[in-house]
KOLTI-930158 format. One record per residue (C-alpha): residue number from 1; residue in three letters; chain; x, y, z. Coordinates in steps of 0.5 Angstrom, whole numbers, plus 2048, in hexadecimal, padded with zeros to 3 digits. Layout:
+-----+------+------+-----+-----+-----+
| pos | code | unit |   u |   v |   w |
+-----+------+------+-----+-----+-----+
| NUM |  ALA |    A |   X |   Y |   Z |
...
+-----+------+------+-----+-----+-----+
# end
This chain:
+-----+------+------+-----+-----+-----+
| pos | code | unit |   u |   v |   w |
+-----+------+------+-----+-----+-----+
|   1 |  UNK |    A | 87A | 8DC | 959 |
|   2 |  UNK |    A | 880 | 8DA | 95E |
|   3 |  UNK |    A | 880 | 8D7 | 965 |
|   4 |  UNK |    A | 883 | 8DA | 96A |
|   5 |  UNK |    A | 888 | 8D5 | 96C |
|   6 |  UNK |    A | 88A | 8D3 | 964 |
|   7 |  UNK |    A | 892 | 8D4 | 963 |
|   8 |  UNK |    A | 895 | 8D5 | 95C |
|   9 |  UNK |    A | 89C | 8D2 | 95A |
|  10 |  UNK |    A | 89E | 8D5 | 953 |
|  11 |  UNK |    A | 8A4 | 8D1 | 950 |
|  12 |  UNK |    A | 8A7 | 8D5 | 94B |
|  13 |  UNK |    A | 8A4 | 8DB | 94D |
|  14 |  UNK |    A | 8AA | 8DF | 94A |
|  15 |  UNK |    A | 8A8 | 8DD | 943 |
|  16 |  UNK |    A | 8A3 | 8E1 | 93E |
|  17 |  UNK |    A | 89D | 8DD | 940 |
|  18 |  UNK |    A | 89F | 8DD | 947 |
|  19 |  UNK |    A | 8A0 | 8E4 | 949 |
|  20 |  UNK |    A | 899 | 8E6 | 946 |
|  21 |  UNK |    A | 896 | 8E0 | 949 |
|  22 |  UNK |    A | 899 | 8E2 | 950 |
|  23 |  UNK |    A | 896 | 8E9 | 950 |
|  24 |  UNK |    A | 88F | 8E7 | 94E |
|  25 |  UNK |    A | 88F | 8E1 | 953 |
|  26 |  UNK |    A | 892 | 8E6 | 959 |
|  27 |  UNK |    A | 88C | 8EB | 957 |
|  28 |  UNK |    A | 887 | 8E5 | 958 |
|  29 |  UNK |    A | 88A | 8E2 | 95E |
|  30 |  UNK |    A | 88F | 8E7 | 961 |
|  31 |  UNK |    A | 896 | 8E8 | 960 |
|  32 |  UNK |    A | 898 | 8E4 | 966 |
|  33 |  UNK |    A | 894 | 8DE | 964 |
|  34 |  UNK |    A | 898 | 8DD | 95D |
|  35 |  UNK |    A | 89F | 8DB | 95E |
|  36 |  UNK |    A | 8A3 | 8DC | 958 |
|  37 |  UNK |    A | 8A9 | 8D7 | 956 |
|  38 |  UNK |    A | 8AE | 8D6 | 951 |
|  39 |  UNK |    A | 8B6 | 8D5 | 950 |
|  40 |  UNK |    A | 8B7 | 8DC | 952 |
|  41 |  UNK |    A | 8B4 | 8E2 | 955 |
|  42 |  UNK |    A | 8AF | 8E6 | 950 |
|  43 |  UNK |    A | 8B0 | 8ED | 950 |
|  44 |  UNK |    A | 8A9 | 8ED | 94D |
|  45 |  UNK |    A | 8A6 | 8EA | 953 |
|  46 |  UNK |    A | 8A7 | 8EF | 959 |
|  47 |  UNK |    A | 8A1 | 8EE | 95D |
|  48 |  UNK |    A | 8A1 | 8E6 | 95E |
|  49 |  UNK |    A | 8A4 | 8E2 | 963 |
|  50 |  UNK |    A | 8AA | 8DF | 95E |
|  51 |  UNK |    A | 8AD | 8D8 | 95F |
|  52 |  UNK |    A | 8B3 | 8D6 | 95B |
|  53 |  UNK |    A | 8B1 | 8CF | 958 |
|  54 |  UNK |    A | 8B4 | 8CA | 953 |
|  55 |  UNK |    A | 8AE | 8C7 | 950 |
|  56 |  UNK |    A | 8B2 | 8C0 | 950 |
|  57 |  UNK |    A | 8B3 | 8C0 | 957 |
|  58 |  UNK |    A | 8AD | 8BC | 95A |
|  59 |  UNK |    A | 8AF | 8BD | 961 |
|  60 |  UNK |    A | 8B0 | 8C4 | 961 |
|  61 |  UNK |    A | 8A9 | 8C5 | 95D |
|  62 |  UNK |    A | 8A6 | 8C1 | 963 |
|  63 |  UNK |    A | 8A9 | 8C5 | 968 |
|  64 |  UNK |    A | 8A6 | 8CB | 965 |
|  65 |  UNK |    A | 8A0 | 8C8 | 965 |
|  66 |  UNK |    A | 8A0 | 8C6 | 96C |
|  67 |  UNK |    A | 8A3 | 8CD | 96E |
|  68 |  UNK |    A | 89D | 8D1 | 96B |
|  69 |  UNK |    A | 898 | 8CC | 96C |
|  70 |  UNK |    A | 897 | 8CC | 964 |
|  71 |  UNK |    A | 890 | 8CA | 961 |
|  72 |  UNK |    A | 891 | 8CC | 95A |
|  73 |  UNK |    A | 897 | 8CB | 955 |
|  74 |  UNK |    A | 897 | 8CF | 94F |
|  75 |  UNK |    A | 89D | 8CB | 94B |
|  76 |  UNK |    A | 8A0 | 8CF | 946 |
|  77 |  UNK |    A | 8A7 | 8CD | 946 |
|  78 |  UNK |    A | 8A9 | 8CA | 93F |
|  79 |  UNK |    A | 8AF | 8CB | 939 |
|  80 |  UNK |    A | 8AB | 8CE | 933 |
|  81 |  UNK |    A | 8AB | 8CB | 92C |
|  82 |  UNK |    A | 8B1 | 8CF | 929 |
|  83 |  UNK |    A | 8B5 | 8CF | 92F |
|  84 |  UNK |    A | 8B3 | 8C7 | 930 |
|  85 |  UNK |    A | 8B6 | 8C5 | 929 |
|  86 |  UNK |    A | 8BD | 8C8 | 92B |
|  87 |  UNK |    A | 8BD | 8C4 | 932 |
|  88 |  UNK |    A | 8B8 | 8BE | 931 |
|  89 |  UNK |    A | 8BA | 8B9 | 936 |
|  90 |  UNK |    A | 8B9 | 8BF | 93B |
|  91 |  UNK |    A | 8B3 | 8C1 | 939 |
|  92 |  UNK |    A | 8B0 | 8BA | 939 |
|  93 |  UNK |    A | 8B3 | 8BA | 940 |
|  94 |  UNK |    A | 8B0 | 8C0 | 943 |
|  95 |  UNK |    A | 8A9 | 8C0 | 93F |
|  96 |  UNK |    A | 8A8 | 8B9 | 942 |
|  97 |  UNK |    A | 8AB | 8B8 | 948 |
|  98 |  UNK |    A | 8A8 | 8BF | 94B |
|  99 |  UNK |    A | 8A1 | 8BD | 949 |
| 100 |  UNK |    A | 8A2 | 8B6 | 94D |
| 101 |  UNK |    A | 8A4 | 8BA | 953 |
| 102 |  UNK |    A | 89E | 8BE | 953 |
| 103 |  UNK |    A | 899 | 8B8 | 951 |
| 104 |  UNK |    A | 89C | 8B4 | 957 |
| 105 |  UNK |    A | 89B | 8BA | 95C |
| 106 |  UNK |    A | 893 | 8BA | 95A |
| 107 |  UNK |    A | 893 | 8B2 | 95A |
| 108 |  UNK |    A | 896 | 8B2 | 961 |
| 109 |  UNK |    A | 890 | 8B7 | 963 |
| 110 |  UNK |    A | 895 | 8BD | 965 |
| 111 |  UNK |    A | 892 | 8C2 | 960 |
| 112 |  UNK |    A | 88B | 8C2 | 95D |
| 113 |  UNK |    A | 88C | 8C5 | 956 |
| 114 |  UNK |    A | 891 | 8C5 | 950 |
| 115 |  UNK |    A | 891 | 8CA | 94A |
| 116 |  UNK |    A | 896 | 8C7 | 945 |
| 117 |  UNK |    A | 896 | 8CA | 93E |
| 118 |  UNK |    A | 897 | 8C7 | 938 |
| 119 |  UNK |    A | 898 | 8CA | 931 |
| 120 |  UNK |    A | 896 | 8C9 | 929 |
| 121 |  UNK |    A | 89D | 8C6 | 929 |
| 122 |  UNK |    A | 89A | 8BF | 92A |
| 123 |  UNK |    A | 897 | 8C0 | 923 |
| 124 |  UNK |    A | 89C | 8BE | 91D |
| 125 |  UNK |    A | 89C | 8BE | 915 |
| 126 |  UNK |    A | 897 | 8B8 | 915 |
| 127 |  UNK |    A | 892 | 8BC | 919 |
| 128 |  UNK |    A | 88C | 8C0 | 915 |
| 129 |  UNK |    A | 88F | 8C7 | 915 |
| 130 |  UNK |    A | 888 | 8CB | 914 |
| 131 |  UNK |    A | 884 | 8CB | 91A |
| 132 |  UNK |    A | 888 | 8C6 | 91D |
| 133 |  UNK |    A | 883 | 8C1 | 921 |
| 134 |  UNK |    A | 883 | 8C0 | 929 |
| 135 |  UNK |    A | 884 | 8B8 | 927 |
| 136 |  UNK |    A | 888 | 8B7 | 921 |
| 137 |  UNK |    A | 88F | 8B4 | 91F |
| 138 |  UNK |    A | 895 | 8B6 | 923 |
| 139 |  UNK |    A | 89C | 8B5 | 921 |
| 140 |  UNK |    A | 8A0 | 8BB | 924 |
| 141 |  UNK |    A | 8A7 | 8BC | 920 |
| 142 |  UNK |    A | 8AA | 8C0 | 926 |
| 143 |  UNK |    A | 8AC | 8BD | 92D |
| 144 |  UNK |    A | 8A8 | 8C3 | 930 |
| 145 |  UNK |    A | 8A2 | 8C0 | 92C |
| 146 |  UNK |    A | 8A4 | 8B9 | 92E |
| 147 |  UNK |    A | 8A4 | 8BA | 935 |
| 148 |  UNK |    A | 89E | 8BE | 935 |
| 149 |  UNK |    A | 89A | 8B9 | 932 |
| 150 |  UNK |    A | 89D | 8B4 | 937 |
| 151 |  UNK |    A | 89B | 8B8 | 93D |
| 152 |  UNK |    A | 894 | 8B9 | 93A |
| 153 |  UNK |    A | 893 | 8B1 | 93A |
| 154 |  UNK |    A | 896 | 8B1 | 941 |
| 155 |  UNK |    A | 892 | 8B6 | 944 |
| 156 |  UNK |    A | 88C | 8B3 | 941 |
| 157 |  UNK |    A | 88E | 8AC | 944 |
| 158 |  UNK |    A | 88F | 8AF | 94B |
| 159 |  UNK |    A | 888 | 8B2 | 94B |
| 160 |  UNK |    A | 885 | 8AB | 949 |
| 161 |  UNK |    A | 88A | 8A7 | 94E |
| 162 |  UNK |    A | 88A | 8AC | 954 |
| 163 |  UNK |    A | 885 | 8B1 | 953 |
| 164 |  UNK |    A | 88A | 8B7 | 952 |
| 165 |  UNK |    A | 887 | 8BD | 951 |
| 166 |  UNK |    A | 88C | 8BF | 94B |
| 167 |  UNK |    A | 88A | 8C4 | 946 |
| 168 |  UNK |    A | 88D | 8C6 | 93F |
| 169 |  UNK |    A | 88D | 8CB | 939 |
| 170 |  UNK |    A | 890 | 8CA | 933 |
| 171 |  UNK |    A | 893 | 8D1 | 932 |
| 172 |  UNK |    A | 894 | 8D4 | 92B |
| 173 |  UNK |    A | 89A | 8D9 | 92A |
| 174 |  UNK |    A | 899 | 8DE | 930 |
| 175 |  UNK |    A | 89A | 8E6 | 92F |
| 176 |  UNK |    A | 89B | 8EA | 935 |
| 177 |  UNK |    A | 89F | 8F0 | 937 |
| 178 |  UNK |    A | 8A1 | 8F0 | 93E |
| 179 |  UNK |    A | 8A7 | 8EB | 93E |
| 180 |  UNK |    A | 8AC | 8E8 | 939 |
| 181 |  UNK |    A | 8AA | 8E2 | 934 |
| 182 |  UNK |    A | 8AD | 8DB | 936 |
| 183 |  UNK |    A | 8B0 | 8D8 | 930 |
| 184 |  UNK |    A | 8A9 | 8D6 | 92C |
| 185 |  UNK |    A | 8A8 | 8D5 | 925 |
| 186 |  UNK |    A | 8A3 | 8DB | 925 |
| 187 |  UNK |    A | 8A7 | 8E0 | 929 |
| 188 |  UNK |    A | 8A8 | 8E4 | 923 |
| 189 |  UNK |    A | 8A1 | 8E7 | 924 |
| 190 |  UNK |    A | 8A4 | 8EA | 92A |
| 191 |  UNK |    A | 8AB | 8EC | 928 |
| 192 |  UNK |    A | 8A8 | 8EF | 922 |
| 193 |  UNK |    A | 8A4 | 8F5 | 926 |
| 194 |  UNK |    A | 8AB | 8F6 | 92A |
| 195 |  UNK |    A | 8AF | 8F7 | 924 |
| 196 |  UNK |    A | 8A9 | 8FB | 920 |
| 197 |  UNK |    A | 8AA | 900 | 926 |
| 198 |  UNK |    A | 8B1 | 900 | 927 |
| 199 |  UNK |    A | 8B4 | 900 | 920 |
| 200 |  UNK |    A | 8AE | 900 | 91B |
| 201 |  UNK |    A | 8B0 | 8F9 | 918 |
| 202 |  UNK |    A | 8AF | 8F2 | 919 |
| 203 |  UNK |    A | 8B2 | 8EB | 916 |
| 204 |  UNK |    A | 8AD | 8E6 | 917 |
| 205 |  UNK |    A | 8B0 | 8DF | 918 |
| 206 |  UNK |    A | 8AA | 8DC | 915 |
| 207 |  UNK |    A | 8A7 | 8DD | 90E |
| 208 |  UNK |    A | 8A2 | 8E3 | 90C |
| 209 |  UNK |    A | 89C | 8DE | 90B |
| 210 |  UNK |    A | 89D | 8D9 | 911 |
| 211 |  UNK |    A | 897 | 8DA | 914 |
| 212 |  UNK |    A | 896 | 8D7 | 91C |
| 213 |  UNK |    A | 891 | 8D7 | 921 |
| 214 |  UNK |    A | 893 | 8DD | 926 |
| 215 |  UNK |    A | 890 | 8E0 | 92C |
| 216 |  UNK |    A | 890 | 8E6 | 930 |
| 217 |  UNK |    A | 893 | 8E5 | 937 |
| 218 |  UNK |    A | 88E | 8E8 | 93B |
| 219 |  UNK |    A | 889 | 8E3 | 937 |
| 220 |  UNK |    A | 88D | 8DD | 939 |
| 221 |  UNK |    A | 88E | 8DF | 940 |
| 222 |  UNK |    A | 886 | 8E0 | 941 |
| 223 |  UNK |    A | 885 | 8D9 | 93D |
| 224 |  UNK |    A | 88A | 8D6 | 943 |
| 225 |  UNK |    A | 886 | 8D9 | 948 |
| 226 |  UNK |    A | 87F | 8D7 | 945 |
| 227 |  UNK |    A | 881 | 8D0 | 945 |
| 228 |  UNK |    A | 884 | 8D0 | 94C |
| 229 |  UNK |    A | 87E | 8D3 | 94F |
| 230 |  UNK |    A | 879 | 8CF | 94B |
| 231 |  UNK |    A | 875 | 8C9 | 94F |
| 232 |  UNK |    A | 878 | 8C3 | 94E |
| 233 |  UNK |    A | 872 | 8C0 | 94A |
| 234 |  UNK |    A | 873 | 8C5 | 945 |
| 235 |  UNK |    A | 87A | 8C2 | 943 |
| 236 |  UNK |    A | 879 | 8BD | 93E |
| 237 |  UNK |    A | 880 | 8BC | 93B |
| 238 |  UNK |    A | 886 | 8BA | 940 |
| 239 |  UNK |    A | 88B | 8BA | 93B |
| 240 |  UNK |    A | 88B | 8C1 | 938 |
| 241 |  UNK |    A | 886 | 8C6 | 935 |
| 242 |  UNK |    A | 887 | 8C9 | 92E |
| 243 |  UNK |    A | 887 | 8D1 | 92F |
| 244 |  UNK |    A | 886 | 8D6 | 929 |
| 245 |  UNK |    A | 887 | 8DD | 929 |
| 246 |  UNK |    A | 889 | 8E0 | 922 |
| 247 |  UNK |    A | 88E | 8DD | 91C |
| 248 |  UNK |    A | 892 | 8E2 | 918 |
| 249 |  UNK |    A | 899 | 8E2 | 914 |
| 250 |  UNK |    A | 89F | 8E6 | 915 |
| 251 |  UNK |    A | 89D | 8EA | 90F |
| 252 |  UNK |    A | 896 | 8EB | 912 |
| 253 |  UNK |    A | 899 | 8EE | 919 |
| 254 |  UNK |    A | 89E | 8F2 | 915 |
| 255 |  UNK |    A | 898 | 8F5 | 911 |
| 256 |  UNK |    A | 894 | 8F7 | 917 |
| 257 |  UNK |    A | 89A | 8FA | 91B |
| 258 |  UNK |    A | 89B | 8FE | 915 |
| 259 |  UNK |    A | 894 | 902 | 916 |
| 260 |  UNK |    A | 898 | 904 | 91D |
| 261 |  UNK |    A | 89F | 905 | 91A |
| 262 |  UNK |    A | 89F | 906 | 913 |
| 263 |  UNK |    A | 8A6 | 906 | 911 |
| 264 |  UNK |    A | 8A7 | 8FF | 915 |
| 265 |  UNK |    A | 8AB | 8FA | 910 |
| 266 |  UNK |    A | 8AA | 8F2 | 911 |
| 267 |  UNK |    A | 8AF | 8ED | 90D |
| 268 |  UNK |    A | 8AF | 8E6 | 90E |
| 269 |  UNK |    A | 8B5 | 8E1 | 90F |
| 270 |  UNK |    A | 8B2 | 8DA | 911 |
| 271 |  UNK |    A | 8B6 | 8D6 | 915 |
| 272 |  UNK |    A | 8B5 | 8CF | 919 |
| 273 |  UNK |    A | 8AF | 8D2 | 91C |
| 274 |  UNK |    A | 8AB | 8D2 | 915 |
| 275 |  UNK |    A | 8AB | 8CA | 915 |
| 276 |  UNK |    A | 8A8 | 8CA | 91C |
| 277 |  UNK |    A | 8A3 | 8CF | 91A |
| 278 |  UNK |    A | 8A1 | 8CB | 914 |
| 279 |  UNK |    A | 89F | 8C5 | 918 |
| 280 |  UNK |    A | 89A | 8C9 | 91C |
| 281 |  UNK |    A | 893 | 8CB | 91B |
| 282 |  UNK |    A | 891 | 8D1 | 918 |
| 283 |  UNK |    A | 88A | 8D2 | 91B |
| 284 |  UNK |    A | 887 | 8CE | 921 |
| 285 |  UNK |    A | 880 | 8CB | 923 |
| 286 |  UNK |    A | 87F | 8CD | 92A |
| 287 |  UNK |    A | 878 | 8CB | 92A |
| 288 |  UNK |    A | 878 | 8C7 | 930 |
| 289 |  UNK |    A | 87B | 8CC | 935 |
| 290 |  UNK |    A | 876 | 8D1 | 932 |
| 291 |  UNK |    A | 870 | 8CC | 934 |
| 292 |  UNK |    A | 873 | 8C9 | 93A |
| 293 |  UNK |    A | 875 | 8CF | 93E |
| 294 |  UNK |    A | 873 | 8D5 | 93A |
| 295 |  UNK |    A | 87A | 8D7 | 937 |
| 296 |  UNK |    A | 87A | 8DD | 932 |
| 297 |  UNK |    A | 87F | 8E1 | 930 |
| 298 |  UNK |    A | 87F | 8E9 | 930 |
| 299 |  UNK |    A | 885 | 8EB | 92C |
| 300 |  UNK |    A | 885 | 8EB | 924 |
| 301 |  UNK |    A | 88C | 8ED | 921 |
| 302 |  UNK |    A | 88A | 8F5 | 920 |
| 303 |  UNK |    A | 889 | 8F5 | 928 |
| 304 |  UNK |    A | 88F | 8F1 | 929 |
| 305 |  UNK |    A | 894 | 8F5 | 925 |
| 306 |  UNK |    A | 891 | 8FC | 928 |
| 307 |  UNK |    A | 892 | 8F9 | 92F |
| 308 |  UNK |    A | 899 | 8F6 | 92E |
| 309 |  UNK |    A | 89B | 8FD | 92B |
| 310 |  UNK |    A | 898 | 901 | 931 |
| 311 |  UNK |    A | 89A | 8FD | 936 |
| 312 |  UNK |    A | 8A1 | 8FD | 934 |
| 313 |  UNK |    A | 8A2 | 904 | 932 |
| 314 |  UNK |    A | 8A0 | 905 | 93A |
| 315 |  UNK |    A | 8A5 | 900 | 93C |
| 316 |  UNK |    A | 8AB | 902 | 938 |
+-----+------+------+-----+-----+-----+
# end
């Protein structure tokens, strides 16, 4: 699966996806060959070489690539949907300029392959919300979504124009237990487990029947590795692939948690994130990923809730 001279750089390694991706890549390539980077040292990544990196600093990025002989970059640094709405100009700058820095490194043949995540945030209120197709209306209503949509177009352009091997998945909401969530609209589905165990209550910032596409972090990491390790001829889409795991509402996840914590109480106080959630799909058609590179999810809601509660009990 991995060549002996492959060297991986993960930008944004301290984030929710980055921590688990770094661990998984270290298992495949060896910790010494997976260089983690972020704005500050992460306590979750004690075994990897670590570089302090501002993703907007192109020169610093290039120096790290040269220093370690980097061949593959997983570029995860971004300001997410809810956080991005609070600081739109910086969100646009960070999400776009940092992507250009990485794409240019590949165009100039300094690195061989890029992974860059997109998101269901590329869709908007005019998008069909049930089984959202791979190719459809995309009128995103957040700066995060606008930047991801633009990023998809640039990735495809760099592939067609310069042969850059860039691969991407449109992540749904991701639910994991190894690190804290990072300011996304779907983060309630992570916070709810912490509060269920700690206080037995949770106040959701989304209304009870707001159904959104979600995915267990373990499935998301596996999909990321599968698309990156697939032969190039199987990657037919160079903008970003739809990816689906499961869809549920706050009420449905609360009901499932009650099977483990019978006295768990859920209340609802929708805030500005409700409007963001209302503009997103309820379910995703990911048949292209299934056909092209064999994607298949493992976790349903029952398995997800059990895994989250079991692991967080051990963690806390």
